[in-house]
N, C-alpha and C positions, 0 to 999 in steps of 0.2 A: 430040569435045573432048577436048585432052590433059589428061592427070593433073597436077595441081600438085604441084610438088616444093620441099622447104625448102632455102632458101639462106640464108648469113650473109655480108653484105658489110661488110667492115672497111675503114674509110677512116682515113688519117693524114691530119691538117688541120694548116695552118700554125698555129703558136701565137697569132700576131697576129691571127688571124681573130676577128671580133667575134660576138656570139650571133647577129646578124641574118644574117652571112653563113653561119654553122654552119646556121642555119634555113633559108636559101634553098637549101643543098646538099640538106638533108633533104626540104624540098619538091620539089626536082627529082627525086629518086628516088621518092617517093610518088606525084607527079604522073604520072611516066612509068609507074609499075606500074599504077596505075589505069587510065590509057589502054591500057596491053596487057591487062588481065585478072589483074594480081597482087594479092597482098593482103599487108600489111604486117601483122608478128605482134608486133614488139616494137623499140623503138630505145633506145638506151644511148649516152650521152656523157659521156666522163671529161674534164674540162677540160684538164690538162696532164699529161703523161707524159715521162720521160725516157728517150731510146732510146739503144742500143748504140753507135751510129756518127750522123756527122752526114747528114741528109738536109735538103736545100734550104738549107743554110747554118745551121741549128739543132739544137740538141741537144735540143729539147722539140717534143712534138707534142700535139694535142688528137685522142684517140682516138673514132671513133664505129663502133657496131656495129649494123647493121640487119639484123634476121631477117624474112625475107619467104618468101612461097610463090609460085611462077611456074611457069608450064608449061615453061620452057626455051629457048623461041624467042625469036631475036632480042636475045638478052643483049648481042651484041655492039653493040647500038646503045647500050644503057646505058654498056656500058665507053669507049664514043668520048665519050659525053656527059661521064663523069666524067673522061674524060684532057683534056677542054678546061678545066676548071674550075682557075683558077690557085691557089686555096687548098688544093685537095686535092694533097697531095705523094704519097702513094702509097695504092693501093687493092687488095684481094685478095676475089675472091669463091669461097665455098666451096658446094657442095653437101653437106648433111649434115641428119641427123635432128635435130629440135630436140630439148633436154632432157626427159626424161621418157619418151622412147622408146627401145627397146632396152633392153639390160643395163646397169644402173648397177653403182659399186663396191660397193654393199650385197649385189648379187646373186651377186657370184663369192664361192665358200667360201674361207674361211681355212684354215691349216694346221692349226688346233686342232680345226675342224669336221671335216676331211676324218679325223683321228686318231679323234676320238669316234666317227665313224661306223664306222672299222674295228674299233675296240673293242667298238662294238654287234653288228657283224656276227659277229664273233669268238666273242661270248657267246651269240650266238642259233644258233650251228652245232650240229647234231646228230649228230655222229659220237661212236660210243660210245668208251668209254674202250678205250684200248690194253692187251690183255692180254700178258703176259709169257708166253712158251713154254717148257716145260721142256726141259733141255739133252738129256735122252734123244731127245725128240721132234725136236729140232734134228739130232741126229746121223743120225736114220733118214732124214731129209729130204735131207742131204748126200749118204749112201750110196745114196740111190735115184738121185739126179741124177747122182753120179758112177759109179754102177755098180760099186762096189768098196768094201771094208771100210774104214773109218776105224779108224785106232788107238785 
């Protein structure tokens, strides 16, 4: 059996669609997924939202997000069914992890955390303090390297 993968289906529905029509679209997706072995995790519906450009002769849409798990086979059937719905203006399907999986913004270190870690590492350094060499010793080393006397 194939492993279930998380998907997010975002639907832009005509604002004049009543609650029954929205429920019918949701029921269509739920029944199709149940028939094919998928599992719905969450459904969110926003009543009206203004869009940046005109879609279907309207500037407002109802937004519906459906999170579900599915093996990924025969998703084109669902896409074809949604394309035949008159009240669905646009839709997009994403394969993605649900929230809570993977890294969140809180997991990413901030600049202050990195600076503090650098300071802590510098404080724990076990290097001995640097000694100053006497001038005579430096002259001897230079003579040794150059093999001639330094004035």
